[in-house]
BAFI-3210 file (N, C-alpha, C; in Angstrom, 3 decimals, decimal comma, padded with zeros to 6 digits):
// residues 223
n [1|2|3|4|5|6|7|8|9|10|11|12|13|14|15|16|17|18|19|20|21|22|23|24|25|26|27|28|29|30|31|32|33|34|35|36|37|38|39|40|41|42|43|44|45|46|47|48|49|50|51|52|53|54|55|56|57|58|59|60|61|62|63|64|65|66|67|68|69|70|71|72|73|74|75|76|77|78|79|80|81|82|83|84|85|86|87|88|89|90|91|92|93|94|95|96|97|98|99|100|101|102|103|104|105|106|107|108|109|110|111|112|113|114|115|116|117|118|119|120|121|122|123|124|125|126|127|128|129|130|131|132|133|134|135|136|137|138|139|140|141|142|143|144|145|146|147|148|149|150|151|152|153|154|155|156|157|158|159|160|161|162|163|164|165|166|167|168|169|170|171|172|173|174|175|176|177|178|179|180|181|182|183|184|185|186|187|188|189|190|191|192|193|194|195|196|197|198|199|200|201|202|203|204|205|206|207|208|209|210|211|212|213|214|215|216|217|218|219|220|221|222|223]
n.u [-070,248|-068,032|-068,565|-067,552|-066,117|-065,481|-062,187|-061,730|-063,695|-063,585|-060,955|-062,075|-063,924|-062,352|-061,280|-063,457|-064,295|-062,127|-062,054|-064,038|-063,907|-061,781|-062,075|-064,089|-061,285|-060,259|-061,930|-061,760|-060,472|-060,423|-059,823|-058,592|-059,272|-059,076|-060,189|-063,179|-063,760|-063,648|-064,305|-061,105|-061,843|-063,137|-061,174|-061,159|-063,390|-064,678|-064,016|-064,549|-066,856|-066,314|-066,033|-067,920|-069,655|-068,356|-069,495|-071,408|-072,341|-070,941|-071,642|-074,212|-076,736|-078,122|-075,939|-073,808|-075,610|-075,213|-072,038|-072,447|-074,823|-072,292|-069,855|-071,551|-071,908|-068,965|-067,902|-069,571|-068,087|-065,245|-066,434|-067,549|-065,705|-063,383|-064,466|-064,689|-061,962|-061,705|-063,345|-061,783|-060,022|-056,974|-053,168|-050,652|-048,325|-048,722|-049,911|-051,108|-054,202|-055,972|-054,981|-056,395|-058,848|-059,050|-059,485|-060,544|-062,624|-065,019|-065,924|-069,271|-070,510|-069,127|-070,156|-072,826|-073,665|-071,903|-072,927|-075,395|-075,691|-074,217|-075,486|-077,867|-076,472|-075,206|-077,092|-078,624|-076,804|-076,232|-078,625|-079,673|-077,898|-078,283|-080,362|-080,713|-077,978|-080,120|-081,861|-079,885|-079,319|-076,868|-074,743|-072,659|-071,153|-069,952|-071,843|-073,924|-072,059|-071,015|-073,676|-075,734|-073,287|-074,120|-076,103|-075,981|-074,214|-074,930|-076,962|-075,662|-073,779|-075,198|-076,638|-074,493|-072,573|-074,570|-075,696|-072,594|-071,630|-073,890|-075,253|-073,046|-069,558|-069,037|-070,904|-071,574|-074,237|-073,318|-071,136|-071,666|-072,461|-069,933|-068,602|-070,155|-069,904|-066,978|-066,587|-067,870|-066,835|-064,212|-065,740|-065,367|-063,382|-062,359|-063,074|-061,925|-060,201|-062,361|-063,289|-061,152|-061,105|-063,967|-064,236|-061,807|-062,617|-065,735|-064,429|-062,587|-064,587|-066,092|-068,845|-071,633|-073,576|-076,967|-080,485|-082,410|-085,070|-084,511|-085,034|-085,501|-085,411|-083,720|-082,842|-083,216|-081,193|-080,432|-081,709]
n.v [102,826|100,338|100,465|097,807|097,726|095,612|095,749|094,420|095,085|097,957|097,989|097,065|098,917|100,805|100,329|099,769|102,883|103,869|103,031|103,811|106,663|106,901|105,871|107,746|109,311|108,776|108,363|110,065|109,905|107,723|103,733|102,053|098,832|096,026|095,998|097,506|100,796|102,102|103,609|104,300|103,842|101,141|099,769|099,766|099,822|097,846|096,126|098,003|096,367|094,022|093,954|094,807|092,496|090,828|092,352|092,132|089,553|087,994|090,362|091,198|092,529|094,936|096,426|096,524|098,392|100,598|100,886|101,182|104,358|105,399|105,433|106,766|109,940|110,668|110,176|112,860|114,476|114,946|115,592|117,849|119,744|118,990|120,493|123,229|124,019|124,062|126,162|128,610|131,363|130,823|131,124|133,619|132,322|130,341|127,868|125,859|125,811|124,699|121,963|120,683|121,646|120,041|117,028|117,561|119,353|118,028|116,589|117,722|116,486|113,684|112,521|112,682|110,674|108,034|108,435|108,055|105,632|103,922|103,925|102,692|100,424|099,045|098,418|096,330|094,754|093,945|093,100|090,970|088,785|088,747|088,173|085,228|083,894|083,737|081,723|079,374|078,079|079,118|077,793|077,618|079,611|081,137|081,046|083,132|085,513|086,446|086,116|088,366|090,169|090,819|091,184|093,870|094,959|095,390|097,214|098,850|099,753|101,048|103,139|104,422|104,884|106,277|108,127|109,814|109,961|110,788|113,066|113,429|113,534|111,006|109,002|106,012|103,809|100,512|100,436|100,478|097,932|096,804|098,287|096,242|093,319|093,450|094,351|092,383|090,039|090,704|090,004|087,407|085,932|087,037|085,041|083,324|084,883|086,092|083,661|082,911|085,746|085,629|083,666|083,583|086,032|085,530|083,030|084,717|086,561|085,640|084,999|084,742|086,031|085,594|087,060|086,775|088,102|090,665|095,027|095,266|097,945|100,661|102,926|102,773|104,089|103,349|101,382]
n.w [155,710|154,167|150,103|148,242|145,062|142,212|141,059|138,676|136,674|136,909|135,609|132,505|132,005|131,980|129,392|127,444|127,263|126,782|123,742|123,087|122,532|121,095|119,259|117,955|117,737|115,741|113,589|110,862|109,357|106,070|104,729|102,527|101,845|100,267|098,980|099,987|101,485|103,711|106,969|110,111|112,504|112,647|113,297|115,928|117,367|117,019|119,467|121,734|121,691|121,722|124,343|125,591|125,314|127,499|129,719|129,613|129,856|131,636|134,443|134,256|132,110|133,536|134,557|132,574|131,365|132,888|131,933|129,276|129,124|130,576|129,078|127,157|128,132|128,802|126,062|125,291|126,725|125,578|123,262|123,099|124,677|122,055|120,774|121,717|121,486|118,889|118,796|120,063|119,906|117,565|119,255|117,288|116,643|115,848|113,518|112,902|113,065|110,417|110,298|112,664|112,644|110,342|111,621|114,158|113,434|111,718|114,296|116,261|114,073|113,530|116,109|116,431|114,601|115,254|118,475|117,808|116,645|118,748|120,760|119,461|118,546|120,706|122,969|121,711|120,936|123,929|125,235|123,136|123,962|126,532|126,024|125,014|126,294|127,867|127,007|125,801|128,668|129,141|128,102|124,909|124,554|121,838|120,138|121,467|121,210|118,601|117,468|118,851|117,827|115,097|115,447|116,923|115,683|112,779|113,395|114,780|112,097|110,240|110,993|111,179|109,330|108,298|108,677|109,036|106,304|104,800|102,245|101,291|099,156|100,127|100,774|100,326|100,603|099,650|101,961|104,351|104,842|103,925|106,412|108,318|108,311|107,984|111,043|112,272|111,606|113,224|115,620|115,597|114,881|116,966|119,583|120,344|122,628|123,810|125,381|127,059|128,743|130,156|131,509|133,399|134,437|135,209|136,997|139,102|140,098|140,886|139,959|137,647|135,660|135,221|133,497|134,299|135,769|134,910|134,093|131,211|130,035|128,540|129,316|131,984|134,180|137,013|138,198]
ca.u [-070,053|-067,662|-068,561|-066,280|-065,523|-064,882|-061,498|-061,427|-064,773|-063,030|-060,292|-062,700|-064,826|-062,359|-061,017|-064,316|-064,688|-061,013|-062,751|-065,411|-063,289|-060,203|-062,381|-064,070|-060,731|-059,984|-062,983|-062,087|-059,479|-061,078|-058,700|-059,201|-058,841|-059,881|-061,473|-063,681|-063,792|-064,025|-063,812|-060,315|-062,836|-063,218|-059,759|-060,600|-064,582|-064,960|-063,011|-065,825|-068,488|-066,125|-065,983|-069,352|-070,039|-068,279|-069,636|-073,398|-071,722|-070,443|-072,003|-075,293|-077,010|-077,898|-074,135|-074,105|-076,174|-074,329|-070,985|-073,317|-074,870|-070,921|-069,416|-071,822|-071,536|-067,471|-068,035|-070,015|-067,668|-064,619|-066,404|-067,538|-063,508|-062,897|-065,710|-063,891|-061,113|-062,103|-063,371|-060,470|-058,479|-055,166|-051,898|-050,166|-047,689|-049,592|-050,095|-052,149|-055,502|-055,981|-055,168|-056,495|-060,476|-059,512|-059,291|-061,382|-063,753|-066,393|-066,857|-069,764|-071,346|-068,817|-070,683|-074,764|-073,676|-071,400|-073,172|-076,722|-075,058|-073,209|-076,621|-079,002|-075,823|-074,519|-078,429|-079,217|-076,185|-076,327|-080,166|-079,837|-076,818|-078,665|-081,768|-079,436|-077,645|-081,202|-082,295|-079,303|-079,168|-075,323|-074,175|-072,333|-071,131|-070,098|-073,112|-074,335|-071,488|-070,876|-075,543|-075,878|-072,773|-074,910|-077,721|-075,625|-073,210|-076,039|-077,790|-074,652|-072,608|-076,216|-076,703|-072,690|-072,310|-075,597|-075,240|-071,615|-071,458|-075,017|-074,975|-071,433|-069,500|-068,368|-071,987|-071,465|-074,248|-073,092|-070,052|-072,357|-072,382|-068,515|-068,230|-070,938|-069,013|-065,577|-066,923|-068,533|-065,536|-063,389|-065,920|-065,712|-061,850|-061,267|-063,908|-061,164|-059,922|-063,453|-063,593|-060,291|-061,581|-065,609|-063,738|-061,323|-063,641|-065,961|-063,691|-062,017|-065,230|-068,043|-070,270|-071,803|-075,662|-077,969|-080,824|-084,133|-085,861|-084,186|-085,594|-084,171|-085,605|-081,820|-082,932|-083,199|-079,731|-080,693|-081,914]
ca.v [101,399|101,291|099,755|097,174|098,123|095,175|096,934|094,350|096,289|099,206|097,944|096,846|099,799|101,935|100,170|099,714|103,863|104,346|102,209|104,593|107,915|106,771|105,805|109,142|111,026|108,122|107,891|110,312|108,762|106,683|103,702|101,604|097,265|094,889|096,919|098,532|102,119|101,782|104,320|103,886|103,470|100,369|098,804|099,823|100,377|096,866|096,030|098,058|095,188|092,720|094,162|094,663|090,922|090,863|092,675|090,963|087,850|087,487|090,753|091,156|093,218|096,210|096,417|097,192|099,391|101,751|101,426|102,092|105,660|105,851|105,846|108,015|110,738|110,650|110,638|113,801|115,863|113,762|116,699|119,486|119,649|119,545|121,969|125,071|123,932|124,389|127,793|129,768|131,533|129,894|131,726|134,363|131,731|128,690|127,429|124,444|125,917|123,971|120,703|120,740|121,795|118,870|116,626|117,466|119,574|117,251|117,021|117,130|115,027|111,810|112,422|112,782|109,144|107,418|107,901|106,952|104,258|103,519|103,937|101,894|099,015|098,328|098,163|095,548|093,803|093,719|092,993|090,083|088,454|088,208|086,883|084,341|082,776|082,432|080,102|078,684|078,399|079,720|076,578|077,868|081,184|082,280|082,068|084,487|087,113|086,051|086,812|089,776|091,370|090,218|091,943|094,932|095,829|095,540|098,574|100,192|100,552|101,451|104,600|105,545|105,149|107,116|109,667|110,023|110,234|111,178|113,990|113,927|111,944|109,327|107,776|104,935|102,563|098,987|100,443|099,921|095,998|096,209|098,081|095,409|092,701|093,672|093,890|090,971|089,179|090,758|089,219|086,112|085,969|087,637|084,836|082,585|085,727|086,582|082,512|083,440|086,470|085,416|082,391|084,933|086,482|084,073|082,790|086,077|087,133|083,973|086,094|084,611|086,719|085,658|088,598|086,200|088,867|091,695|095,109|095,704|099,710|101,021|104,442|102,618|103,179|103,308|099,462]
ca.w [155,448|152,989|149,543|147,076|143,810|141,735|140,516|137,102|135,921|136,392|133,814|131,593|131,651|131,283|127,986|127,038|127,076|125,888|123,048|121,874|121,814|120,321|117,539|117,426|116,966|114,083|112,274|110,130|108,094|105,707|104,369|101,044|102,232|099,920|097,795|100,666|101,888|105,561|107,602|110,224|113,752|112,614|113,844|117,373|117,785|117,504|120,495|122,488|121,733|122,838|125,393|126,281|125,605|128,544|130,412|129,780|129,639|133,306|135,067|133,699|131,716|134,125|134,629|131,317|131,231|133,399|131,892|128,251|129,531|131,254|127,236|126,106|128,721|128,331|124,276|124,807|127,560|124,539|122,235|123,417|124,527|121,130|119,865|122,592|121,289|117,153|118,543|120,755|118,622|117,619|118,451|116,730|115,992|115,776|111,999|113,154|113,087|109,621|111,017|113,927|112,399|109,223|111,899|114,748|112,549|111,985|115,715|115,876|113,460|114,015|118,103|116,412|113,584|116,128|119,683|118,297|116,372|119,636|121,622|119,564|118,908|121,718|123,879|121,436|121,838|124,890|125,287|122,102|124,189|127,796|126,251|124,254|127,488|129,135|125,892|125,577|129,977|129,920|126,793|123,160|124,945|120,443|120,188|121,284|121,051|117,441|117,139|119,605|117,486|113,997|115,222|117,503|114,951|111,855|113,726|114,847|110,880|108,927|111,855|111,776|107,774|106,998|109,216|108,741|105,404|103,639|101,462|100,902|098,519|100,601|100,825|099,990|100,871|100,097|103,063|104,355|104,422|103,794|107,852|109,422|107,742|108,879|112,316|112,646|111,546|114,598|116,902|115,191|115,275|118,193|120,137|121,902|123,174|124,624|125,057|127,967|130,440|130,453|131,987|133,885|135,547|136,067|138,052|139,954|140,687|141,725|139,531|136,253|135,774|134,428|133,486|134,178|136,199|134,058|133,266|129,966|129,692|128,351|130,050|133,924|134,624|138,788|138,639]
c.u [-069,437|-067,940|-067,751|-066,461|-065,194|-063,686|-060,805|-062,375|-064,387|-062,283|-061,199|-063,879|-063,752|-061,334|-062,020|-064,450|-063,645|-060,808|-062,967|-064,882|-062,719|-060,779|-063,288|-063,357|-060,417|-060,613|-063,478|-061,409|-060,142|-059,892|-059,506|-058,658|-059,297|-060,659|-063,050|-063,009|-064,461|-063,695|-062,454|-061,149|-063,224|-061,865|-060,236|-062,265|-065,300|-064,635|-064,156|-067,064|-067,992|-066,411|-067,032|-069,802|-069,633|-068,661|-070,953|-073,024|-071,339|-071,085|-073,457|-075,835|-077,503|-076,303|-073,190|-074,436|-075,953|-073,556|-071,576|-072,999|-072,744|-069,978|-069,955|-072,112|-069,523|-067,404|-068,767|-068,312|-066,334|-064,657|-066,632|-066,633|-062,797|-063,733|-065,029|-063,119|-060,487|-062,474|-062,511|-059,933|-056,890|-054,610|-052,070|-049,180|-047,942|-050,448|-051,177|-053,890|-056,165|-056,271|-056,129|-058,420|-060,556|-059,924|-060,145|-062,967|-064,997|-066,700|-068,084|-070,919|-071,219|-069,874|-072,017|-073,510|-073,035|-072,216|-074,821|-076,872|-074,649|-074,426|-077,678|-078,019|-075,444|-076,231|-078,491|-078,656|-076,347|-077,369|-080,518|-078,932|-076,649|-079,776|-081,270|-078,929|-079,206|-081,514|-081,400|-079,003|-077,252|-074,425|-073,597|-072,463|-070,376|-071,167|-074,205|-073,397|-071,164|-072,603|-075,585|-074,584|-073,146|-074,815|-076,902|-075,025|-074,082|-076,396|-077,026|-073,815|-073,852|-076,433|-075,632|-072,253|-073,762|-075,277|-074,016|-071,842|-072,798|-074,753|-073,027|-071,249|-069,478|-069,579|-072,002|-072,371|-073,726|-071,574|-070,670|-072,083|-071,222|-067,902|-069,624|-069,821|-067,084|-065,899|-067,107|-067,452|-063,731|-064,039|-065,800|-063,833|-061,727|-062,736|-063,527|-060,774|-060,860|-063,707|-062,552|-060,228|-063,219|-064,593|-062,932|-061,717|-065,046|-065,618|-063,337|-062,677|-065,749|-068,521|-070,247|-073,496|-076,386|-079,659|-082,931|-085,280|-085,391|-085,327|-084,973|-084,527|-084,208|-082,062|-083,458|-082,383|-079,528|-081,125|-081,325]
c.v [101,234|100,224|099,133|097,695|096,943|096,152|095,641|095,033|097,193|099,283|098,410|097,835|101,068|102,037|100,098|101,914|104,608|104,046|103,287|105,677|107,516|107,007|106,573|110,054|110,180|107,786|109,500|110,489|107,522|106,166|101,836|099,352|096,297|095,234|097,310|100,054|101,902|103,187|103,841|103,107|101,860|099,230|098,546|099,633|098,310|096,051|096,037|097,115|093,980|092,946|094,103|093,213|090,489|090,479|092,298|089,895|087,232|089,174|091,161|092,446|095,267|096,892|097,039|098,687|100,774|102,202|101,932|103,668|106,161|106,440|106,918|109,608|111,240|111,838|111,995|115,177|115,320|116,539|117,798|120,594|120,156|120,998|123,444|124,852|124,177|126,178|128,621|130,054|131,201|131,324|132,582|133,340|130,045|128,831|125,937|124,488|124,821|122,250|120,200|120,457|120,136|117,879|116,367|118,400|119,520|116,934|116,270|116,768|113,704|111,874|112,436|111,511|108,653|106,661|107,630|105,298|103,052|102,959|102,492|100,576|098,264|098,023|097,123|094,876|093,000|092,969|092,471|089,018|088,065|087,443|085,408|083,137|082,198|081,688|079,399|077,512|078,622|078,660|077,853|079,624|082,146|082,351|082,930|085,401|087,108|086,677|087,801|090,745|091,581|092,078|093,534|095,860|096,357|096,488|100,047|100,655|100,723|102,809|105,074|105,766|106,136|108,380|110,209|110,742|110,435|112,501|114,625|112,256|110,665|108,675|107,647|103,464|100,906|099,932|099,624|098,251|095,960|096,171|097,052|094,110|092,050|093,437|093,070|090,384|089,049|090,397|087,750|085,517|085,554|086,194|083,716|083,522|086,022|085,393|083,058|084,531|085,917|084,663|083,281|084,761|085,613|083,664|083,343|085,921|086,647|084,585|085,058|084,807|086,563|086,613|088,006|087,434|091,329|093,204|096,261|097,227|100,369|102,301|104,387|102,456|103,864|102,138|098,761]
c.w [153,581|151,422|148,272|146,564|143,553|140,493|138,544|136,109|136,247|135,668|132,682|131,378|131,047|129,781|127,312|126,471|125,882|124,393|121,951|121,839|121,237|118,794|117,055|117,238|115,251|112,760|111,636|109,232|107,675|105,278|103,306|101,674|101,193|098,781|097,945|101,285|103,037|106,353|109,023|111,671|113,147|112,980|114,877|117,984|117,797|118,897|121,935|122,587|122,559|123,943|126,425|126,107|126,808|129,398|130,923|130,608|131,265|134,029|135,375|132,646|132,431|134,397|133,448|130,805|131,563|132,827|130,558|128,587|130,067|129,596|127,319|126,227|128,546|126,930|124,156|126,087|126,132|123,538|122,500|123,753|123,186|120,371|120,923|121,657|120,283|117,849|119,263|120,043|118,239|117,902|117,638|115,109|115,748|114,885|112,119|113,054|112,017|109,832|111,695|113,301|111,321|109,960|113,286|113,673|112,351|112,486|116,053|115,150|113,385|115,588|117,734|116,149|114,707|117,899|118,960|117,669|117,681|120,536|121,372|119,459|120,161|122,870|122,878|121,463|123,142|125,614|124,153|122,923|125,451|127,044|125,733|125,617|127,831|128,521|125,856|127,484|129,538|128,973|125,345|123,203|123,061|120,203|119,478|121,228|120,100|117,165|117,404|118,243|115,964|114,173|115,941|116,239|113,277|112,102|113,706|112,915|110,362|110,258|111,657|110,705|107,382|107,747|109,318|107,593|103,807|103,444|101,203|099,773|099,278|101,161|099,819|100,184|100,969|101,568|103,960|105,995|104,780|105,420|108,570|109,025|108,098|110,829|113,043|113,221|113,058|115,711|116,677|115,452|116,368|119,549|121,195|123,467|124,562|125,534|126,996|129,054|131,098|131,336|133,205|135,045|136,198|137,690|139,313|140,675|141,308|141,360|138,147|136,022|134,869|134,162|133,893|134,459|136,377|133,610|131,757|129,477|129,731|129,127|131,968|134,332|136,418|139,295|138,255]
res [m|e|t|r|v|s|q|r|l|i|v|i|t|a|v|f|v|t|c|l|i|t|a|n|i|v|a|v|k|w|f|s|a|w|g|m|a|l|p|a|a|v|v|v|f|p|l|s|y|v|v|g|d|v|l|t|e|v|y|g|y|r|q|a|r|r|v|i|w|l|g|f|f|c|n|l|i|f|v|t|v|a|w|i|g|l|e|l|p|p|a|s|f|w|g|e|q|s|s|y|e|a|i|l|g|r|t|p|r|i|l|i|a|s|l|l|g|y|l|v|g|e|f|a|n|s|f|t|l|a|k|m|k|i|r|t|r|g|r|w|l|w|s|r|t|i|g|s|t|i|v|g|e|g|l|d|s|a|i|f|i|t|v|l|t|i|g|t|p|w|f|v|p|i|s|i|v|y|h|w|i|v|k|t|a|f|e|a|v|a|t|p|l|t|y|v|v|v|n|y|l|k|r|k|e|g|i|d|t|y|d|y|d|t|n|f|n|p|f|l|v|t|n]
***
């Protein structure tokens, strides 16, 4: 018997994973904006939280949990291959080894920083949104998308910035707050788009999941 797989869910999952991997690549660059020093990943990583909100709001915590772990293992594949590429001896005519090392040479540290922050932040975000949805009885979507982001992005920013930069000249604790503010502001600005996507998916998929009886154990990926 063929199991129907939602094409829309596949697209959302692909966007989610793409955002995570892209963030890992560009996170090595830092830029200055409004007097703040921020990693370039800040321009794309918040989108993963918007997608995570959509996943939890429409499909529920169980499905969001599966996608979060899928993102984790896709990141692991990327980092492993990048490391193998770094260790392979360069061809005599290829003079870009130093450039490769500059961009991807810090990949293991970025992996640890991003995955620790990612797992804690995404699960906190999804858990908070699912619980708030029950408490608000499905009303005030804006309150739970922004509220869950404040929790999730706060934890993610603290873990990511600390692990990525501690022991280096770039470790500035206040940048955690900057990072948190920028990503939360991104979520707030994206709220109208979130409404459009959520309403579209609920209508097309014919579902609006409430996690009344959900086991919120983040490691219970089969249920």
